[in-house]
N, C-alpha and C positions, 0 to 999 in steps of 0.2 A: 504494500500500500504506500502511496505517496505521503510525504510529510508536509506539515504547514511551512516549514523552512524551505522546502523545495518549491512550494507554491509561491512563497514570498520572492524567491530568487527569479522565478518565471515572471512574476508581475513587475519586477524591476526592469526587465527587458522591454516592457511596453512603453517606456519613456514618459510615464505619467507619475508624478510625485517625486519627492526629494528624500524622504525619510521612510524607512520600511521596518516593520517589526512584527513579531509573532507574540500573541497573547496580551499585549498591552502597548499603548503608544505613549510617547512623551507629549503631553498636551500643550507643552510650551513651544513645540516645533510645528510651524505651519507646513502644509503640503505633505502631511504624514498619512501613511496607509498602514493599518493594522490587520493582520490575518488571524482569524479565530475559528476554532472548531464549532460546528453547528450540529444539532440533533433535532430533526423535525418530528421525532416521536414515532416514525414508522419503523416497523420491524425489519431487520435485515433480510434480504432476499437470499434464500438458500434453496438451490435446485434439488429436484428429486435425485437421490443418490448421494447427497452431501456436497460439501465445499469443493471436492475434487472435480466436480462437474461444472463449477462456476467459471465463467470466462471473463468476468470483469469485476472491478471494485468501484465503489463510490465513496468519494471524500467530500463531505458536506462542509462548506465554509461560509463564513460571513467576513466581508471585507469592509472595515470601517475607513471611510475617507474623511479625514480631518483636515480641512483646507485653509481658508482664510476668512477674514471678516467681510468679504465681498460675496454676496449671495449669487450673483450672476456668474462670476468667475468660478465659484465652487460648483455650481450646477453644470457649467460647460465642461469642466474637467471630469466630474463624476460620470457624465454621459459619454465622454471620450473613452474613459476606462471601461464602461459597460459595453460600448461598441467594440472595443479592442478584444475583450473577452469573448463576446458573442461571435466575432469573426476570426478568432484565433485558428490557425492551421498548423499542422506538423509540429505539435507541441510534445516535448518529452520532458518529464519531471521525474527526478530520482530514477533515471533509466527505465521508466515506464512510459509507453506511448499513451497519450491522452486521446481517447477516441472522440470525445466531445466535451464541451463545457455547457451544462444545462443551467440556464439562468432561471431562477425561481420567480422573479418578478422584476419590475423596474426599480431603480434605486429609490430608497426610502429616506426622506429627510428626518433625521433624528436630532436636529440641532436643539440645544437648550435655549429657550426663549431669552434667558438672561445671559447666555454665553456670548463671548466675543468672536467665536469661530464657528462657521457653518460646518455641519457634519452630515454625511449620508452613509447608509449601509447598502451593500450589494450582497445578495445571497445567491450562491451558486453551488453546483455539484460538479466535481471533476470526475468524469467517468474514464477509468483507465483499464488497460489490459491487466489481467491477473498474473 
């Protein structure tokens, strides 16, 4: 299975953002992306005959985009990241071929009304060869 660190390294190659981390971000740094595990509550898919018959793995992640105090600039960059993930091709992470990246929904604004920096989350699943 691919790792959050591997996903972070892949996202760095997309050219959007300046600071990247796994598990938490430094909220003092603008243009930061944090990669987090996500569990949507669904049971794992196990084929008839057991895991030896499973051809793929799914890594569910949430990407926190912590940008700037400019709402329009933040939205433009989060949409650029969303499009880059949606259209990614020939991706290899941790020596595993990514078959596709399933986007769960459009980016969600999670900015704190009292906060100085706009934030969005992107939820997606990385489907990889097993």
